[in-house]
C-alpha positions in Angstrom: -71.4 -1.8 -39.3 -74.0 -0.8 -36.7 -74.7 -3.1 -33.6 -78.2 -4.0 -35.0 -76.5 -4.9 -38.3 -74.0 -7.3 -36.5 -76.8 -9.0 -34.2 -79.6 -9.2 -36.9 -77.6 -9.4 -39.9 -78.9 -6.0 -41.3 -82.9 -7.1 -40.8 -85.1 -5.6 -37.9 -86.4 -8.0 -35.6 -90.1 -9.3 -36.2 -92.9 -7.8 -34.5 -94.4 -9.9 -32.1 -98.1 -9.9 -30.9 -98.0 -10.1 -27.0 -100.8 -11.5 -25.0 -101.5 -11.4 -21.3 -101.7 -8.8 -18.8 -99.4 -5.9 -17.9 -95.9 -6.8 -16.5 -92.8 -5.2 -15.5 -89.8 -6.3 -17.6 -86.4 -5.0 -19.1 -86.5 -2.3 -21.7 -87.2 -3.6 -25.4 -83.9 -2.3 -26.5 -81.9 -4.3 -24.1 -84.2 -7.5 -24.9 -83.6 -6.8 -28.5 -80.0 -6.5 -27.8 -79.7 -9.5 -25.9 -81.5 -11.7 -28.3 -79.2 -10.4 -31.0 -76.1 -11.4 -29.0 -77.6 -14.9 -28.4 -78.4 -15.2 -32.0 -75.0 -14.2 -33.1 -73.5 -16.5 -30.4 -75.5 -19.5 -31.5 -74.3 -18.9 -35.1 -70.8 -18.8 -34.0 -71.1 -21.9 -31.8 -72.6 -23.8 -34.8 -69.7 -23.0 -36.8 -67.3 -25.9 -38.0 -64.0 -26.0 -36.4 -61.3 -24.2 -38.4 -58.1 -25.8 -37.9 -55.0 -23.7 -38.5 -53.2 -24.9 -41.8 -49.9 -23.2 -41.3 -46.6 -24.6 -39.9 -46.3 -24.1 -36.2 -42.5 -25.3 -35.6 -39.6 -23.7 -37.2 -37.3 -26.4 -38.7 -33.6 -26.5 -38.7 -31.8 -24.0 -40.8 -29.1 -24.8 -43.1 -26.6 -23.3 -40.8 -27.9 -25.6 -38.1 -27.9 -28.8 -40.3 -24.1 -27.7 -41.2 -23.2 -27.4 -37.7 -24.6 -30.8 -37.0 -22.6 -32.3 -39.9 -19.5 -30.4 -38.8 -19.7 -31.9 -35.4 -20.2 -35.4 -37.1 -17.3 -35.0 -39.2 -15.3 -33.5 -36.5 -15.5 -36.9 -34.5 -12.3 -38.5 -34.0 -10.2 -35.9 -35.8 -7.8 -35.9 -32.8 -7.1 -39.5 -33.3 -4.2 -39.5 -35.8 -2.3 -37.1 -33.6 -3.2 -39.2 -30.7 -2.0 -42.3 -32.6 1.4 -40.5 -33.8 1.9 -39.5 -30.0 1.4 -43.3 -28.8 4.0 -44.4 -31.5 6.5 -41.8 -30.4 6.0 -42.7 -26.8 6.4 -46.3 -27.7 9.4 -45.8 -29.7 11.0 -43.7 -26.7 10.3 -46.6 -24.3 12.4 -49.0 -26.8 15.1 -46.3 -27.4 17.1 -47.1 -24.1 20.1 -44.9 -23.5 22.4 -47.6 -22.1 21.7 -49.9 -25.1 23.5 -47.1 -27.2 26.0 -46.7 -24.5 26.8 -50.3 -23.4 29.0 -51.2 -26.5 31.3 -48.5 -25.9 31.5 -49.2 -22.2 32.1 -53.0 -22.9 34.9 -51.9 -25.0 36.1 -49.3 -22.5 36.4 -52.0 -20.0 38.5 -54.1 -22.2 40.7 -51.3 -22.9 41.1 -50.7 -19.1 42.2 -54.3 -18.8 44.8 -54.0 -21.5 45.9 -50.9 -20.0 46.2 -52.4 -16.7 48.1 -55.5 -17.9 50.6 -53.1 -19.6 51.0 -51.2 -16.3 51.6 -54.7 -14.3 53.9 -55.8 -17.1 55.9 -52.4 -17.1 56.0 -52.9 -13.0 57.3 -56.2 -13.2 60.1 -55.1 -15.7 60.7 -52.2 -13.3 61.0 -54.7 -10.3 63.5 -57.0 -12.6 65.7 -54.1 -13.3 66.0 -53.3 -9.5 68.5 -56.1 -8.9 72.2 -55.2 -8.6 75.1 -56.4 -11.0 76.9 -58.3 -8.2 73.7 -60.4 -7.6 73.6 -61.1 -11.4 77.4 -61.1 -12.0 77.6 -64.8 -12.9 74.8 -64.2 -15.6 76.8 -61.6 -17.4 80.3 -62.9 -17.1 81.4 -64.4 -20.4 81.5 -68.1 -20.6 84.9 -67.8 -22.5 86.9 -66.2 -19.7 87.9 -69.5 -18.0 89.3 -70.7 -21.3 91.2 -67.6 -21.6 92.5 -68.1 -18.1 93.3 -71.7 -18.8 95.0 -70.4 -22.1 97.1 -68.0 -20.1 98.1 -70.5 -17.5 99.2 -72.9 -20.2 101.3 -70.5 -22.0 102.9 -69.5 -18.5 103.8 -73.1 -17.8 105.0 -73.6 -21.3 107.1 -70.3 -20.9 108.4 -71.8 -17.5 109.0 -75.5 -18.9 110.1 -74.8 -22.2 112.1 -71.5 -21.9 112.9 -70.3 -18.5 114.1 -73.8 -16.9 116.1 -74.9 -19.8 117.7 -71.5 -20.0 118.5 -71.5 -16.3 119.9 -74.9 -16.3 121.9 -74.1 -19.3 123.2 -71.0 -17.8 124.4 -72.7 -14.5 125.6 -75.7 -16.0 128.1 -73.8 -18.3 129.4 -72.1 -15.6 129.8 -75.3 -13.4 127.2 -73.8 -10.8 124.3 -76.3 -11.4 122.2 -76.9 -8.3 124.1 -74.2 -6.5 122.3 -71.9 -4.2 122.4 -69.0 -6.7 120.9 -71.1 -9.3 117.9 -71.9 -7.0 117.5 -68.3 -6.2 117.4 -67.2 -9.8 115.0 -70.4 -10.4 112.6 -69.2 -7.6 112.7 -65.5 -8.9 112.1 -66.6 -12.4 109.1 -68.8 -11.4 107.7 -65.9 -9.0 108.0 -63.4 -12.0 106.3 -65.9 -14.4 103.6 -66.5 -11.6 103.0 -62.8 -11.2 102.7 -62.1 -14.8 100.2 -65.0 -15.1 98.3 -63.5 -12.0 98.4 -59.9 -13.7 96.9 -61.4 -16.8 94.1 -63.4 -15.0 93.2 -60.2 -12.9 93.3 -58.2 -16.1 91.3 -60.6 -18.0 88.8 -61.0 -15.0 88.4 -57.4 -14.7 87.7 -56.6 -18.4 85.2 -59.5 -18.2 83.5 -58.0 -15.2 83.6 -54.6 -16.6 82.1 -56.0 -19.9 79.4 -57.8 -17.8 78.5 -54.9 -16.0 78.3 -52.7 -18.9 75.9 -55.4 -20.7 74.1 -55.6 -17.2 73.6 -51.8 -17.3 72.6 -51.6 -20.9 70.0 -54.5 -20.2 68.7 -52.7 -17.3 68.4 -49.6 -19.2 66.7 -51.5 -21.9 64.5 -53.1 -19.5 63.4 -49.9 -18.1 62.9 -48.3 -21.3 60.7 -51.3 -22.3 58.9 -50.9 -19.0 58.3 -47.1 -19.6 57.2 -47.9 -23.1 54.7 -50.7 -21.9 53.6 -48.2 -19.2 52.9 -45.6 -21.7 51.0 -47.9 -23.9 49.1 -49.2 -20.8 48.2 -45.6 -20.1 47.4 -44.9 -23.7 45.1 -47.7 -23.6 43.4 -46.9 -20.3 42.9 -43.3 -22.0 41.6 -44.9 -25.0 39.3 -46.8 -22.6 38.2 -43.6 -20.9 37.5 -41.8 -24.4 35.3 -45.0 -25.1 33.6 -44.6 -22.0 33.2 -40.7 -22.5 31.8 -41.7 -26.0 29.4 -44.0 -24.3 28.1 -41.6 -21.9 27.7 -39.1 -24.9 25.9 -41.8 -26.6 23.5 -42.0 -23.8 23.2 -38.3 -23.3 22.3 -38.1 -27.0 19.6 -40.7 -26.9 18.1 -39.2 -23.6 18.2 -35.7 -25.2 16.6 -37.3 -28.5 13.8 -39.1 -26.3 13.2 -35.9 -24.3 12.7 -34.0 -27.6 10.5 -36.8 -28.9 8.3 -36.9 -25.8 8.0 -33.2 -26.1 6.9 -33.4 -29.8 4.6 -36.3 -28.7 2.8 -33.9 -26.1 2.6 -31.1 -28.6 1.1 -33.7 -31.0 -1.5 -34.4 -28.5 -2.1 -30.8 -27.7 -2.3 -30.1 -31.5 -5.1 -33.1 -31.8 -7.0 -31.6 -28.8 -6.8 -28.0 -30.3 -7.9 -29.3 -33.8 -10.8 -31.0 -32.1 -11.7 -28.0 -30.0 -11.4 -25.7 -32.9 -13.7 -27.8 -35.0 -16.2 -27.9 -32.1 -16.0 -24.1 -31.9 -16.5 -23.6 -35.5 -19.6 -25.9 -35.3 -21.0 -24.1 -32.2 -20.5 -20.6 -33.9 -22.3 -22.1 -37.0 -25.0 -23.5 -34.8 -25.6 -20.2 -32.9 -26.2 -18.5 -36.4 -28.7 -20.9 -37.5 -30.2 -20.7 -33.9 -30.5 -17.1 -34.5 -32.2 -17.5 -37.7 -34.5 -20.4 -36.4 -35.6 -18.1 -33.6 -36.4 -15.3 -36.0 -38.6 -17.9 -38.2 -40.2 -19.3 -35.1 -41.2 -15.8 -34.1 -42.8 -15.4 -37.6 -44.6 -18.6 -37.4 -45.6 -17.6 -33.6 -46.8 -14.3 -35.0 -48.9 -16.0 -38.0 -50.6 -18.2 -35.5 -51.4 -15.5 -33.3 -53.0 -13.6 -36.2 -54.9 -16.6 -37.0 -56.4 -16.9 -33.5 -57.2 -13.3 -33.3 -59.1 -13.6 -36.6 -60.6 -16.8 -35.8 -61.7 -15.6 -32.3 -62.6 -12.1 -33.5 -66.5 -12.9 -33.5 -66.3 -14.5 -30.1 -64.3 -11.4 -28.8 -66.9 -9.1 -30.2 -69.6 -11.1 -28.4 -67.8 -11.0 -25.2 -67.1 -7.4 -25.7 -71.0 -6.7 -26.3 -71.7 -8.8 -23.4 -69.6 -7.0 -21.2 -71.1 -3.6 -22.1 -74.4 -4.5 -20.4 -73.0 -6.2 -17.3 -73.9 -4.2 -14.3 -75.7 -1.6 -16.5 -78.5 -0.2 -14.2 -81.9 0.0 -16.4 -85.5 1.0 -15.2 -88.0 -1.7 -15.2 -90.7 -1.2 -18.1 -94.2 -1.8 -17.8 -95.7 -3.6 -20.9 -99.3 -4.4 -21.6 -100.2 -6.9 -24.4 -103.3 -6.5 -26.5 -105.6 -9.4 -26.9 -106.5 -10.0 -30.6 -105.4 -11.6 -33.8 -102.3 -10.7 -35.3 -101.2 -11.3 -39.0 -98.4 -13.5 -38.0 -98.6 -15.3 -34.7 -95.4 -14.8 -32.5 -94.8 -15.3 -28.7 -96.3 -12.4 -26.5 -93.7 -9.8 -25.1 -93.7 -11.3 -21.7 -93.0 -14.8 -23.0 -90.4 -13.4 -25.2 -88.8 -11.4 -22.2 -88.7 -14.7 -20.1 -87.1 -16.6 -23.0 -84.7 -13.9 -23.5 -83.7 -13.8 -19.8 -83.4 -17.6 -19.6 -81.1 -17.8 -22.9 -78.9 -15.1 -21.5 -78.7 -17.0 -18.4 -77.6 -20.1 -20.3 -75.3 -18.0 -22.5 -73.7 -16.4 -19.7 -73.0 -20.0 -17.9 -71.7 -21.2 -21.4 -69.3 -18.2 -22.1 -68.0 -18.4 -18.5 -67.4 -22.0 -18.8 -64.2 -23.9 -18.7 -62.8 -26.9 -20.6 -62.0 -29.8 -18.2 -60.8 -33.1 -19.5 -62.5 -32.9 -22.9 -65.9 -31.7 -21.4 -67.3 -28.3 -20.7 -67.6 -27.3 -17.1 -69.8 -24.5 -16.6 -69.5 -21.8 -14.0 -72.7 -19.6 -12.7 -72.5 -16.0 -13.1 -71.8 -13.7 -16.1 -74.7 -12.9 -18.0 -77.0 -14.7 -15.5 -76.1 -12.3 -12.8 -76.3 -9.5 -15.1 -79.6 -10.7 -16.1 -80.8 -10.9 -12.6 -79.5 -7.4 -11.9 -81.3 -6.1 -14.9 
């Protein structure tokens, strides 16, 4: 398409009959060129507004929607783990080590008391066994010794009265020496012998009784010491049982403490697992959102490109007008003298001078329009542009 076709839609401009005197003006080709530009600009300015019918903003991609849903569904995923951790902590708080150990400690204290009682009893028995036989001889002499002694004395008196004295009297009466000194001597000797025999029997009896009491005392002492040792051993063993119970109590407390430590460690791991689960879910959602955002960015670039293509196509005529207008800006041209002929014409049209003046005025207005700026919904025009170019021409 030639410039004249673009400006005059394929038709040459109509001839105009000019009237007036000879004037200096711009070249005809430039006047025709400017009229074509103005005509085309008027045509473009009168066109209806062509809104853009395509989408401008790229919507969320399925990946982005999925990421949003993942974030929503991930809310509170940590809570079961935190609840379990809290239950474990509460359980540990109520699981006191001393509660497990105290029954054993109480029983151990009882055993210690029993053991001490046994030791005290053994000590008393030992103290009892430390007494001498002399101190306790009366307690160990047979109560029947006196009966034996009395019997021995009775027998000695009976022997003296019933046997010795009658025999002595009979012997000295028969010899006619009754009451003699020899009788008295033999009588005293006999009484002495009988008394000494009685005394020997009494001493032998008492000696046997004393020795028997001593043996009984020694046996009792040994028995008491054996019982004291047995009681002491029982006390020691009872105390050992108490110690074992105390050890069991301590072991029970240690086990409870170890269980509590293990439970608290597990609770911490449970809380960490909850946080890790929550974080992993958010990371997955973030990765999915990144993919969706990248796809959305590509979609937005496509929409922006389509919109830019639309703007370029819509503004192509204006761009062409501006380009054609820029061609003649600052262009140096020689003034041309034109003379109009007076006379009738087949079709009355404005004179050349009138047409040139109109062209200059139109170019000036168009230049102001094309250089205008939109301000607050109103067109604010700037001076310059084609008007200046026209004045330079």
